[in-house]
C-alpha positions as MATLAB code, in Angstrom:
seq = 'MSQPVEKTHSTSRYDIIVVGAGLVGASFVALLAKWQADKNNAPLRIALIDAGNRPSPPSLEVNDPQFDPRVVALTHASQSVFASLGLWEKIQTQRACAYTNMHVWDHDGTANIQFSAEEIQQQSLGHIVENSILQCGLLDYLEEHSSVTVVRGIKVDSIEKESIIVDGTADSSASNKEENSSATTLLCDNGTRLSANLIVAADGGQSTIRRLANMDTREWDYHHKAIVATVQASQSHQFTAWQNFLPSGPLAFLPLDHPSEKYCSIVWSLESEQADEMMALNDDEFCHAVSRALQHRLGDAVSVSQRYCFPLHQRHAIHYVSDNVVLMGDAAHTIHPLAGQGVNLGLLDAQALAQEIIRGVERDLAVSEPSILRRYQRQRKANNVEVMLLMEGLKRLFGYKNIAVRWLRNLGLKKVNDFTLLKNWLAKQAIKYK';
ca = [
      10.231  -49.988   52.750;
      10.028  -53.241   50.741;
      12.971  -55.355   50.288;
      13.600  -58.011   47.533;
      14.239  -61.473   48.867;
      17.731  -62.792   48.307;
      18.957  -66.207   49.364;
      21.779  -65.742   51.873;
      23.388  -67.787   54.619;
      24.243  -64.668   56.622;
      21.816  -63.523   59.319;
      19.970  -60.167   59.109;
      19.362  -58.828   62.584;
      16.464  -56.746   63.795;
      14.939  -55.805   67.196;
      11.486  -57.044   66.221;
      10.314  -59.496   63.544;
       6.676  -59.661   62.809;
       5.505  -62.735   60.909;
       2.289  -62.074   58.966;
       1.508  -58.814   57.018;
      -2.242  -59.020   57.390;
      -4.275  -56.394   59.122;
      -3.119  -57.187   62.571;
       0.601  -57.575   61.857;
       0.715  -54.511   59.634;
      -1.240  -52.422   62.157;
       1.152  -53.330   64.932;
       4.227  -52.344   62.844;
       2.551  -49.128   61.723;
       1.858  -48.095   65.301;
       5.514  -48.588   66.184;
       6.693  -46.790   63.064;
       4.509  -43.834   63.861;
       5.823  -43.550   67.279;
       9.414  -43.556   65.949;
       8.569  -40.975   63.329;
       6.895  -38.695   65.840;
       9.984  -38.840   68.054;
      12.168  -38.237   65.023;
      14.121  -41.266   66.319;
      14.245  -44.884   65.155;
      15.714  -47.021   67.919;
      13.831  -50.152   66.760;
      14.725  -52.007   63.618;
      11.607  -53.839   62.524;
      11.058  -56.528   59.864;
       7.540  -57.493   58.619;
       7.600  -60.764   56.686;
       4.941  -62.632   54.805;
       4.770  -65.695   52.596;
       2.334  -64.109   50.122;
       2.356  -61.375   47.561;
       1.260  -57.876   48.265;
      -2.503  -57.601   47.968;
      -3.984  -55.504   45.144;
      -6.621  -53.014   46.030;
     -10.136  -53.776   44.683;
     -11.489  -51.825   41.732;
     -13.469  -48.845   42.827;
     -15.274  -48.588   39.483;
     -18.980  -47.726   40.244;
     -20.474  -49.268   37.092;
     -18.749  -52.608   37.556;
     -17.984  -52.840   41.276;
     -15.544  -55.581   42.269;
     -15.659  -56.043   46.018;
     -13.197  -57.938   48.184;
     -15.212  -60.864   49.618;
     -13.393  -60.425   53.012;
     -14.721  -57.448   54.991;
     -14.393  -56.156   58.488;
     -17.138  -54.745   60.628;
     -14.919  -52.144   62.318;
     -15.992  -50.930   65.705;
     -15.270  -47.377   66.847;
     -12.330  -48.663   68.866;
     -10.837  -50.224   65.734;
     -11.502  -47.101   63.649;
      -9.424  -45.126   66.206;
      -6.420  -47.287   65.340;
      -6.500  -46.171   61.767;
      -7.371  -42.651   62.737;
      -4.300  -42.458   64.975;
      -2.169  -43.341   61.938;
      -3.833  -40.663   59.779;
      -5.425  -43.235   57.511;
      -9.077  -43.141   58.322;
     -10.076  -40.171   56.127;
      -8.448  -41.743   53.088;
     -10.116  -45.099   53.839;
     -13.552  -43.419   53.998;
     -12.970  -41.681   50.644;
     -12.262  -45.108   49.054;
     -15.002  -47.403   50.229;
     -16.323  -47.726   53.743;
     -19.989  -48.109   54.505;
     -21.221  -46.626   57.836;
     -24.108  -48.725   59.150;
     -26.632  -46.951   61.403;
     -28.793  -49.838   62.415;
     -28.515  -53.551   63.207;
     -31.455  -55.923   62.954;
     -31.056  -59.459   64.518;
     -33.829  -61.961   64.563;
     -34.770  -65.671   65.054;
     -35.770  -67.477   61.799;
     -39.043  -68.501   63.344;
     -40.009  -64.787   63.634;
     -40.825  -65.018   67.369;
     -38.068  -62.668   68.574;
     -35.876  -59.889   67.288;
     -33.666  -57.057   68.561;
     -32.837  -53.913   66.824;
     -29.985  -51.440   67.523;
     -29.918  -47.890   66.373;
     -27.043  -45.391   66.271;
     -29.500  -42.597   66.712;
     -30.756  -44.012   69.960;
     -27.253  -43.891   71.501;
     -26.455  -40.434   69.976;
     -23.875  -41.834   67.503;
     -23.479  -41.189   63.792;
     -22.988  -44.921   63.230;
     -22.633  -48.286   64.867;
     -19.517  -48.905   62.837;
     -18.178  -49.268   59.271;
     -18.076  -52.215   56.869;
     -14.722  -52.019   55.028;
     -12.994  -54.440   52.713;
      -9.846  -56.144   54.022;
      -7.824  -55.209   51.000;
      -8.557  -51.457   51.347;
      -7.405  -51.452   54.975;
      -4.344  -53.733   54.248;
      -3.158  -51.647   51.234;
      -3.516  -48.478   53.238;
      -1.325  -49.895   55.931;
       1.265  -51.190   53.565;
       1.465  -47.882   51.688;
       1.998  -46.196   55.105;
       4.879  -48.561   55.984;
       6.543  -47.744   52.688;
       7.178  -44.263   54.021;
       9.125  -45.496   57.074;
      12.774  -46.392   56.711;
      12.846  -48.168   60.150;
      10.571  -50.903   58.684;
      11.737  -53.588   56.257;
       9.044  -55.570   54.462;
      10.026  -58.877   53.110;
       7.609  -60.961   51.021;
       7.597  -64.404   49.415;
       9.349  -66.404   52.262;
       8.095  -68.992   54.594;
       9.576  -69.820   57.997;
      10.747  -73.427   58.177;
      12.232  -73.507   61.663;
      13.414  -71.337   64.506;
      16.445  -71.532   66.768;
      17.488  -69.714   69.913;
      20.813  -68.018   70.226;
      22.735  -65.765   72.657;
      24.142  -62.500   71.433;
      26.914  -60.752   73.356;
      27.035  -57.070   72.603;
      29.256  -54.366   74.038;
      26.760  -51.527   73.882;
      29.122  -49.175   72.129;
      28.929  -49.723   68.419;
      25.196  -49.627   68.090;
      22.562  -47.511   69.892;
      19.698  -49.694   68.827;
      17.155  -51.058   71.316;
      18.685  -54.500   70.923;
      21.747  -53.268   72.799;
      19.945  -52.281   75.942;
      21.225  -55.466   77.544;
      24.774  -56.842   77.559;
      23.480  -60.374   77.095;
      20.373  -60.706   74.836;
      18.585  -63.880   73.928;
      17.583  -63.800   70.305;
      15.481  -66.063   68.076;
      16.562  -66.774   64.506;
      14.066  -67.646   61.837;
      15.263  -69.975   59.127;
      13.323  -69.481   55.943;
      12.582  -71.706   52.941;
      14.932  -69.761   50.564;
      17.913  -70.004   52.919;
      17.317  -66.483   54.425;
      18.141  -66.122   58.174;
      16.455  -63.465   60.200;
      17.114  -62.805   63.891;
      15.484  -60.628   66.506;
      15.074  -60.244   70.184;
      11.311  -60.325   69.819;
       9.300  -62.454   67.334;
       5.634  -61.500   66.958;
       3.418  -64.071   65.436;
       0.546  -62.593   63.468;
       0.381  -65.411   60.950;
      -3.188  -66.554   61.379;
      -5.141  -69.377   62.912;
      -2.772  -72.059   61.605;
       0.241  -70.106   62.836;
       3.589  -71.610   61.927;
       5.377  -69.610   64.562;
       2.985  -70.819   67.278;
       3.613  -74.437   66.218;
       7.366  -74.084   66.048;
       7.404  -72.409   69.395;
       5.485  -75.361   70.921;
       2.740  -73.037   72.223;
      -0.360  -75.078   72.936;
      -3.973  -74.173   72.254;
      -7.431  -75.267   73.369;
      -9.629  -75.756   70.289;
     -12.497  -77.538   68.849;
     -14.195  -77.880   65.447;
     -17.722  -76.402   65.093;
     -18.396  -78.880   62.178;
     -19.719  -75.776   60.375;
     -18.319  -73.846   57.349;
     -18.800  -70.217   56.486;
     -19.656  -69.068   52.926;
     -18.560  -65.542   52.122;
     -19.527  -63.577   48.932;
     -20.846  -60.315   47.656;
     -24.600  -60.215   46.884;
     -26.533  -57.586   44.958;
     -30.089  -57.355   46.297;
     -33.188  -55.943   44.596;
     -33.845  -53.461   47.485;
     -31.682  -51.065   49.468;
     -29.708  -52.436   52.427;
     -30.798  -49.337   54.384;
     -27.380  -48.982   55.867;
     -28.363  -51.849   58.200;
     -26.520  -54.941   59.232;
     -29.010  -57.879   59.013;
     -28.558  -61.182   60.778;
     -30.990  -64.104   60.783;
     -30.411  -67.042   63.099;
     -31.510  -70.131   61.206;
     -31.580  -73.657   62.575;
     -28.461  -74.458   60.581;
     -26.534  -71.278   61.574;
     -26.518  -67.537   61.281;
     -26.669  -65.605   57.999;
     -25.417  -62.025   57.951;
     -25.925  -59.368   55.242;
     -23.472  -56.520   55.774;
     -24.082  -53.307   53.769;
     -21.372  -52.160   51.356;
     -20.541  -48.690   50.104;
     -22.076  -48.181   46.600;
     -24.401  -45.464   45.238;
     -27.136  -48.070   44.563;
     -27.153  -49.153   48.289;
     -27.890  -52.684   47.156;
     -24.568  -54.501   47.591;
     -23.963  -56.557   50.646;
     -21.198  -58.887   51.887;
     -22.646  -62.068   53.209;
     -21.311  -64.446   55.859;
     -23.367  -67.629   55.968;
     -22.547  -70.276   58.619;
     -23.803  -73.664   57.785;
     -23.327  -77.281   58.817;
     -20.529  -78.639   56.704;
     -22.637  -80.800   54.437;
     -25.123  -78.014   53.859;
     -22.339  -75.635   53.075;
     -20.950  -78.005   50.502;
     -24.392  -78.301   48.922;
     -24.736  -74.507   48.689;
     -21.316  -74.179   47.136;
     -22.382  -76.704   44.476;
     -25.320  -74.603   43.361;
     -25.154  -72.342   40.355;
     -25.425  -68.567   40.870;
     -29.190  -68.393   40.218;
     -29.900  -71.280   42.587;
     -27.651  -69.785   45.289;
     -29.350  -66.358   44.976;
     -32.743  -68.030   45.393;
     -31.537  -69.942   48.371;
     -29.908  -66.945   50.133;
     -32.923  -64.742   49.454;
     -35.217  -67.365   51.076;
     -32.768  -67.779   54.035;
     -32.915  -63.987   54.666;
     -36.749  -64.189   54.371;
     -36.578  -61.699   51.517;
     -35.843  -58.775   53.898;
     -34.005  -57.023   51.036;
     -36.167  -58.388   48.254;
     -34.326  -60.912   46.043;
     -30.695  -61.455   45.535;
     -30.183  -60.697   41.805;
     -26.427  -61.507   41.510;
     -23.625  -63.062   43.487;
     -19.832  -62.898   43.191;
     -17.423  -65.792   43.366;
     -18.105  -67.701   46.605;
     -15.535  -68.824   49.178;
     -15.877  -71.342   51.907;
     -13.831  -72.078   54.978;
     -14.134  -74.324   58.081;
     -14.998  -72.760   61.418;
     -13.040  -73.487   64.561;
     -12.736  -72.098   68.097;
      -9.126  -71.813   69.058;
      -7.370  -70.079   71.969;
      -3.661  -70.160   72.921;
      -3.111  -71.249   76.524;
      -0.356  -68.614   76.723;
       0.301  -65.653   74.436;
       3.964  -65.451   75.420;
       6.723  -68.045   75.394;
      10.252  -66.584   76.027;
      10.598  -63.931   73.282;
       7.811  -65.164   71.089;
       4.411  -63.334   71.288;
       1.124  -64.196   69.706;
      -1.561  -61.784   68.472;
      -4.699  -61.860   66.313;
      -5.849  -65.227   65.010;
      -2.512  -66.784   66.024;
      -3.659  -66.203   69.636;
      -7.466  -66.652   69.337;
      -9.983  -67.578   66.674;
     -13.715  -67.145   67.252;
     -16.961  -67.755   65.471;
     -17.618  -65.026   62.922;
     -21.256  -64.537   63.967;
     -20.555  -60.988   65.411;
     -17.560  -60.103   63.244;
     -15.309  -59.526   66.289;
     -12.231  -61.513   65.158;
     -10.237  -58.636   63.461;
     -11.392  -56.161   65.989;
      -9.933  -58.206   68.772;
      -6.727  -58.593   66.767;
      -6.419  -54.803   66.197;
      -6.722  -54.224   69.934;
      -3.993  -56.891   70.473;
      -1.794  -54.838   68.119;
      -2.519  -51.625   69.870;
      -1.959  -53.018   73.282;
       1.428  -54.662   72.495;
       2.635  -51.568   70.687;
       1.704  -49.425   73.750;
       3.524  -51.804   76.158;
       6.687  -51.869   73.986;
       6.768  -48.167   73.510;
       6.324  -47.651   77.298;
       9.130  -50.146   77.937;
      11.547  -48.683   75.444;
      10.964  -45.188   76.807;
      12.023  -46.633   80.238;
      15.178  -48.012   78.656;
      13.923  -51.597   78.698;
      14.606  -54.269   76.020;
      11.657  -55.120   73.769;
      11.731  -58.718   75.040;
      11.627  -57.637   78.729;
       9.338  -60.193   80.402;
       7.339  -57.553   82.337;
       6.328  -55.860   79.093;
       5.113  -59.104   77.533;
       3.349  -60.235   80.676;
       1.333  -57.017   80.914;
       0.255  -57.484   77.261;
      -0.856  -60.954   78.002;
      -2.803  -60.079   81.059;
      -4.522  -57.169   79.412;
      -5.516  -58.906   76.144;
      -6.169  -62.452   77.340;
      -8.827  -61.267   79.853;
     -10.678  -59.222   77.159;
     -10.406  -61.879   74.544;
     -11.699  -64.642   76.779;
     -14.648  -62.416   77.710;
     -15.574  -61.857   74.113;
     -14.955  -65.509   73.153;
     -17.280  -66.763   75.962;
     -19.972  -64.319   74.883;
     -19.700  -65.382   71.178;
     -19.711  -69.068   72.171;
     -22.712  -68.451   74.445;
     -24.628  -66.762   71.631;
     -23.730  -69.444   69.203;
     -24.931  -72.287   71.473;
     -27.984  -70.381   72.582;
     -29.212  -69.912   69.000;
     -28.189  -73.497   68.138;
     -30.537  -75.155   70.644;
     -33.414  -76.920   69.066;
     -35.192  -77.636   72.314;
     -38.598  -75.850   72.197;
     -38.514  -74.701   75.893;
     -34.997  -73.275   75.503;
     -35.925  -71.471   72.304;
     -39.043  -70.056   73.943;
     -37.046  -68.680   76.872;
     -34.334  -67.365   74.526;
     -36.856  -65.522   72.366;
     -38.658  -64.232   75.400;
     -35.358  -62.821   76.616;
     -34.579  -61.172   73.285;
     -38.013  -59.573   73.244;
     -37.589  -58.190   76.840;
     -34.105  -56.723   75.957;
     -35.494  -55.151   72.795;
     -38.302  -53.520   74.750;
     -35.948  -52.421   77.615;
     -34.435  -49.432   75.820;
     -31.911  -48.499   78.463;
     -30.336  -51.986   78.577;
     -30.451  -52.420   74.768;
     -28.669  -49.086   74.282;
     -26.068  -49.855   76.958;
     -25.293  -53.111   75.074;
     -24.951  -51.211   71.845;
     -22.627  -48.680   73.408;
     -20.388  -51.492   74.806;
     -20.262  -53.154   71.388;
     -19.193  -50.130   69.367;
     -16.312  -49.081   71.707;
     -15.259  -52.675   72.662;
     -12.623  -52.205   74.679;
];
């Protein structure tokens, strides 16, 4: 349920506070809320807080489609998260585009690799869904659960540790599993004080909670920017995800759900100066440039929505856990968008932490029990590092300008494309990842 924000100097206490109501934070809370509803018991008091306003769903008008520029290429594993909440069917009826093929090639035309759902006996390789559709579905779901309090319009200014002495008799909540609990209080910009035994940071790559908890990261600047927008092409997208690796960076066209089959969400990674130049073009000039960059695989781009541009960084927290503060999603790891794995990894973080907390509470453990949080970190850090290394390797491999390296790279791509068993194994790993 939503709660209006009131300035108060008293402290509102919860078992878990999640900072960041994006896809990852809201998914995590929804998974815990479902578990409590299924048990017909609500031992956990949960707060989900966010500095922004509630997102509005995009217009689903067919004749004048307004697409969210931010989309997610959901893997089958990520779809299962929404299916477990009973949300996937509704999402599909709104706007979710199943893509059945993926075509990746080098701009020089000397190598390509194509993946097909049919070849691996699947109906699709995944779905392209707008962020706002997923987010609104999750927030609507949380409105139905009284164990969850959603607080919007507040920013966390500082955090402080405290010790809570409880007698274990007046309250049967999970926070009273221990006689002496260590809690963290969030002091917010409007004077609100919120306290919990577990703080979950899902507040993005520039995480305030991570900074206030003094949790270090390893990171570097790619000196690239990504341009995102919605483009209408003159030809059908063929329910295919298209990606061209240009010398300046990859360009992806991701199919969107519309009867015309001509709308795509684009993600174009460019060196920073080039990105600024592209952003300065008028719409006709940009359409011409992006059509040429995709080598007119979908004919010409005939229109483009408002464009957005953001810098690209690689970032990974050295530790996901510090005392009773836990990181997930972009607060823990940020990767290059070339394979669209960022949100998918975050959703798997949410699922893993929810499962560990549920298992712990069922064993009568506190939500901040170190063994619970260590298991989450071990499980997710290993998987995330694996994917981050793979994405970084691909980014560097396609960034090399050395002719010999490019020749070997393109030869390797051709061999993989021709080796059907290996190519299909790679496709199966990608759609279920992990």
